[in-house]
N, C-alpha and C positions, 0 to 999 in steps of 0.2 A: 507502832511509828519507829520511827527512826526519825532520829536525831540529829539536828543540825549548829554544831557547834558555832557558839563566834569566834570571832580573832582570839582575841581575850583566854575566852577559853583552850582555845587551842596554846596558846604561848603555857599559859594551867598542866595540860596534858604531855605538851615536854616536856617541863620543870619536872617531871614525877617519870616521863620515859626517858630523861635523859637520864637520871640518875641510875633509872634502871638496869640502860644498856651500861651504866661506867659499871656498875657493881659486879653485871656482868663479865666486864672483859678482865675486873679485876680474881676474879673470881673462877677463869680459865684459870690465869697463873699457879690456881692453888690447888688445883685440878690435877693425883699426880695417886702414883699406889706408896698404900697404906694409909691416906688423908683418909677422918671418916666422912663418912656423907654430915655429922650430924656438923664434926669441925665450919663446914660450907655453911649449913644455918645460921650459926653464929655469928663468924662471921658479915655473911649479910642481914642481919639486923639490927650489929652495933653498926653498919654503912649504914644502912638507913635511916637510923633515927640520930645516928652524928649529922644529916641535914636537915632533920627539920620534920621530914618525910614520914606516914608511914608503914607499918608488911600491914602490902593489899593483902595477901594471903588469912594469915596468921587469922584465926577466928571463923576465915569464913565458912561458913557451913560448918565452922566443928572442923575445919582443918587446923591442926594443931604446931604447924613452922612459917615459918617467914618463907623457903626454897622449898620446889618439887625436884627433887633429887631421885634419877629416873635413868636406871643402869641399865644397858644392853636390853633383855628382851622385857623392860616396861617399858611402857610405850609414855605414860605422861601419870603427875601425882605421886609420885615415889614419895614414902615422906620420911623426914635424914634421921639418923642412925647409930646412938655412937658404936654400938654392932657391925653396920655395915660399913666394911675399909674397903671405897676404891684399892680394886687389884689392876695390872699390870695388861697392856689386850683392851681393857674396860671402854666402853664408851656410857660417855655421862650424859642426858641434856638435862640442863637446867632454864627449871622454867621462874620465874621472879614478876611482883609484881608492886609498885606503892601511890602513895595517897599523898599529894600537892595539893594545899589548899582547895582541900574535895571534887579534886578530880585524879584520874589511875590512869599510869600508864600497866606496861606489861610489854612483857616478853622472852621471850627461849632462842636459846642456842646449842651443837650437842659440842661434848669437849673427847678428845684423844688421852687419856691414859695410858701415856711411855707408848710405846711402836702398837700399832692396831693392824686389822690383818686388810689387807688388801677391797675384802670386799667390803667392812668395816666401815672404813675411807670410802668409797665409792655409795654405800646408803648417803653417809656426810653427805658428800660434796651431790649429790641427785635431792638429795631431799632440800638441801638450801639453794642450789639453782631451780630450783620448784617455787621457793619461795616470789625468788627474786623474778620469779614466770606471774608470778598470780601479781605480783607487785607491778607488773611492764600494765596490764591488763586495765587496772583503777583507772577510773577518769571520771569529768562529769560526765553523763550521755550512758555509757555503759553500763552494762547487767551486773548486777553481783554475780550472774552463772558465767557469763568472764572469764571471772576472775576464777571464779571453783574451774572449772574446765583446763583454764593454762597450766591449774596447781598441777591438775590430775595426768592432765597430754603428757605433760613432761617426767612424770614418774614414768606411769605407768608404758610412755616406751623405752626410759631407761632401763625398764627390767623389775618397780618396783609393785610392791602393793600404797592403798590408801587408809589407810582406818579411818573407814564411813560414824563410829559409834563418837567420837567427839570433834568440833566444828571447832572455830573463829570464833568471832562474836564481833558485836558491836563495843564500846566503851562507850566511858567520860564520865561522867554522877556519879555512873556505877563497875562495878570489875565487867560484869556484862547483862550489855542490850543488845536492842532487838540493830542488826539482822543477827541469827547464825547462818556462818560464813562455810560449810564441805568445800572441800576438797574436791570434790567434785563433785560433779553435770552440764547440765546445755549451754554451750553459747547465746547469748538472746536472748533468755530467760531470770526468774529471777526482780528484782526490785527493781529501779532504775537510781544511777550514784547519783549523786548532787554533789558538789563541790558544800563541806563543811563536814562532812560528815566521818563519821571517826568510826577506823576497825583496826581491830588486831586479829591481823592471818595468820598461819597458823598450820604448816602440814603438818604431818607426822607418817612420815614411810618408812614399810617391814620390807624388811629381807623376801619373808618365806610369803606366807598367806595372812590376811588383816583381823579377820577373829581377832576378839576380846575379849578377853577373863581379868575380873579385875577382882582381889588378893581376898583373906576375911580381914583384912585394916579396914575395905570399905573406899579405901580409896584409891591403891596401889590397880594400874591397868597394865596388863601383861598380854604381848601375845598370843597368844591360845597355843600355839604352835614352838614356843619357845624362839625365833631367830629377831637377828640385831629389831633395833626399832627407833630410829633418830625423831628430832623436835626439833625447829627454829618457827623466831614465833617477831614479828614485826610491830608498834603500834600504828599508826598512819591517818593522816588527815586525806582526802582526798579535794582531789583540784579540778581545778577546770581543765586543764594539758596530759594530769597523771596525779600524781600522791606524793603530797611530803611526809618525808617518814620520820616519826617525832621519836622512836629508840633507839638516833644513832648516839656512844655517847661523843659527847663534845670538845 
């Protein structure tokens, strides 16, 4: 069952989601060659706790960090490490969540470290815009497949492949709620969207093929062919005529 949130519950989610967005913007400025991914994680945890919130990922199903930092061919769930040093030309996906007043927020973005290739920049742009296309398909009375299809259509038309093993998700009192939100699908199919539903929509695209391999750490998912990947995510609330993006920096 897809839960409908009250206006008060959505405001709690907005606080959590806005905090995530603000921390991600601060992290974006810290993504530079020579910085370790552990440094980014430490900064993120400190800022979340200073705000009186709780890191959503830390300890979730045993995940050992506040932040997921996925570099280049890493798609999602890259574990921060003092040994993982960002290099010039890397693209770095940052994904994090926070809990405020018992409600979750979740967002992600991909950042360029120094000068990146034209292909990498295009991948980032297409992934970001594919999220915007998905969000533009959200409104009460639409079907979830309309959202999934909008993401896939833009990605494929622009030469990118869509990761299928990982999806967006409902969010609220839990980090992952119903429904699962694939980044591919047929319009007019799937659950009916209603005002008050809260969703985390998160395209993950690759320059090459979309097949995924999970590394020996049990978390880090990489493109099987080693091609670059990018990831963007917003937490949103469905409204009568569109969506309210909760994970906007204030």
